[in-house]
C-alpha positions as CSV (number, residue, x, y, z in Angstrom):
1,M,104.7,175.1,43.5
2,N,107.6,174.6,45.8
3,I,108.3,177.4,48.2
4,K,111.8,177.7,49.5
5,Y,112.3,178.4,53.2
6,A,115.0,178.4,55.8
7,K,114.8,175.5,58.2
8,Y,114.4,177.9,61.1
9,D,111.7,180.0,59.3
10,L,108.5,178.7,60.9
11,D,106.3,181.1,59.0
12,G,107.8,179.9,55.7
13,R,107.6,176.2,56.7
14,L,103.9,176.5,57.6
15,I,103.1,178.3,54.4
16,S,104.9,175.7,52.3
17,F,103.2,172.9,54.4
18,S,99.8,174.4,53.7
19,V,100.5,174.7,49.9
20,R,101.6,171.0,49.8
21,I,98.5,170.0,51.8
22,I,96.3,171.8,49.3
23,H,98.0,170.1,46.3
24,I,97.5,166.7,47.9
25,A,93.8,167.5,48.7
26,E,93.2,168.6,45.1
27,K,94.6,165.3,43.8
28,L,92.3,163.1,45.9
29,P,89.6,161.2,44.0
30,K,86.2,162.9,43.6
31,T,84.5,160.1,45.4
32,I,82.4,160.7,48.6
33,T,85.4,159.6,50.7
34,G,88.0,161.6,48.7
35,K,85.9,164.8,48.9
36,H,85.4,164.3,52.6
37,L,89.1,163.7,53.3
38,A,90.1,166.6,51.0
39,G,87.9,169.0,52.9
40,Q,89.1,167.8,56.3
41,L,92.7,167.9,55.1
42,I,92.4,171.5,53.8
43,R,90.8,172.7,57.0
44,S,93.2,171.1,59.4
45,G,96.3,171.5,57.2
46,T,96.0,175.2,56.6
47,S,94.7,176.1,60.0
48,P,98.1,176.0,61.8
49,T,99.5,178.6,59.3
50,L,96.7,181.0,59.9
51,N,96.5,180.4,63.7
52,Y,100.3,180.9,64.0
53,G,99.8,184.3,62.4
54,E,97.3,185.1,65.1
55,A,99.6,183.8,67.8
56,Q,102.3,186.2,66.6
57,S,99.8,189.0,67.5
58,A,98.6,187.5,70.8
59,E,97.3,190.0,73.4
60,S,98.9,188.1,76.3
61,T,101.1,185.1,77.0
62,A,97.9,183.1,77.9
63,D,96.4,184.1,74.5
64,F,99.7,183.1,72.7
65,I,99.6,179.7,74.5
66,H,96.0,179.2,73.6
67,K,96.6,179.9,69.9
68,M,99.7,177.7,69.8
69,R,97.6,174.9,71.3
70,I,95.1,175.3,68.5
71,C,98.0,175.0,66.0
72,L,99.2,171.8,67.6
73,K,95.7,170.3,67.7
74,E,95.2,171.0,64.0
75,L,98.7,169.6,63.2
76,R,97.7,166.4,65.0
77,E,94.4,166.2,63.2
78,T,96.3,166.7,59.9
79,M,98.6,163.8,60.7
80,A,95.6,161.5,61.3
81,N,94.2,162.6,57.9
82,L,97.5,162.0,56.1
83,K,97.8,158.6,57.6
84,I,94.3,157.7,56.6
85,I,95.0,158.9,53.0
86,Q,98.3,157.0,53.0
87,G,96.5,153.8,54.3
88,L,93.9,154.1,51.5
89,K,96.8,154.0,49.0
90,Y,95.5,156.9,46.9
91,F,99.2,157.8,46.0
92,K,102.3,155.8,45.2
93,D,104.2,154.3,48.1
94,G,106.5,156.9,49.6
95,M,104.8,159.9,48.0
96,M,103.4,161.1,51.3
97,D,106.4,160.3,53.4
98,Q,108.1,163.8,53.2
99,L,104.8,165.5,54.0
100,I,104.2,163.3,57.0
101,D,107.8,163.8,58.2
102,E,107.3,167.6,57.9
103,N,104.0,167.3,59.8
104,D,105.8,165.4,62.5
105,E,108.6,168.0,62.7
106,L,106.1,170.8,63.0
107,I,104.3,169.0,65.8
108,A,107.7,168.7,67.6
109,I,108.4,172.4,67.1
110,F,105.0,173.4,68.5
111,V,105.3,171.0,71.5
112,A,108.7,172.6,72.3
113,S,107.4,176.1,71.8
114,L,104.4,175.5,74.1
115,K,106.7,174.0,76.8
116,T,108.9,177.1,76.6
117,A,105.9,179.5,76.7
118,Q,104.3,177.7,79.6
119,N,107.5,177.7,81.6
120,K,107.8,181.5,81.1
121,H,104.2,182.0,81.9
122,N,104.4,180.1,85.2
């Protein structure tokens, strides 16, 4: 399933990212390691989407910043999981590159958003 989104549509990008994460997790081998990484990947890779939804309804600027930090933390954890999976060579070379690139772009978006929110808060 490939969800189309506009480059500036963060909600759409996060949903598409989560869907792609789930597809990768489901294709991991059913070994002890594969199952562990799949579970970790699903938790960290879908969390930013859900927490961003919560951030949109934050009760204060401080609450918004807190929830956005959680998104960033989970995106960084997802990046580590993706690099581990890539290093284990479960998939053909290059197959994970676009997902890792999107993860990196999302991290950059959240870093920039947090800086803006923190500057406005101070």
